[in-house]
N, C-alpha and C positions, 0 to 999 in steps of 0.2 A: 368522501371532502376532498376535495383539488389541492394540490401541492401550489405551495407560496411560488417556491423555488428552484431549480435544481441545485443541487446542493455545491456551493463552488471546489474550487481543486484545490487541496491540501500545499500549503507555501513552502514544505518539503518534503526527502519521506521520511524525516522523521518523524516528522507532522502526522503522515501519513500514517504508520505506525505504530504512535500513541492513539490517534484515533481507532484505529483497526483493531489493539485492542479492548480498548476501553470499549468497544462494540459487543467483542468476542466475551467477554466479562456479563456484560448485558446479557448477551440473549443463553449466555447457561445459568446465569440465575434464574431464567425462567418465571421472569414476573412480567417482559414484557404483553402486552396485549397485539394479538397473534398479525394488527397489520401494523404495529410497530415494529416485533423482527421482521416481516417482512422486508418494510424499508429498512432496516438495521441488514440486512442480508445483501438486498441489493447495494446498498452504501457500503458494506465489505470485500460484495465483490469491485465495482467499480475503486475502491482504495487499493484492493490486491495488484488492480491491473494496470492503477497508476506507479507501485514501487515495482513491479517486472519490467516496467517499460522504462524506470529512472535507472534498475541495474543495467538492463541491457544496453542501454545510452553510455554509461560510464564503464560497460567490460569494450565495447565499440571503441572511448576515446584512451583506453589501455592498452588494445589493441595496434591502434596506430602510435603510439608514443611507443612503445617495444616490436616495430619493424613489424605489423600484422600479422605479429606474432605474441599469443595469451600463453607469458612464462605461468610458471606456480612462483607462486607467492611463499618465502619462507622467512619469518620473524626475524628481527635480530637476534642474537644471543646475546 
């Protein structure tokens, strides 16, 4: 059965994490048929790649703001 369309990119990092969490729960539940399990794994890999790229982009922006050096963040006391 061919796929109807490619999954869309998440609207945000947080949405990607939420979808990834839901996928992991479904996969760990052990109730998915093999084809759906494989599709879930593929989607999870795509979401993980999206999250990594967003984190890297934010890190690069912080480096620019901090004059090219990524400084250790310390929470306010």
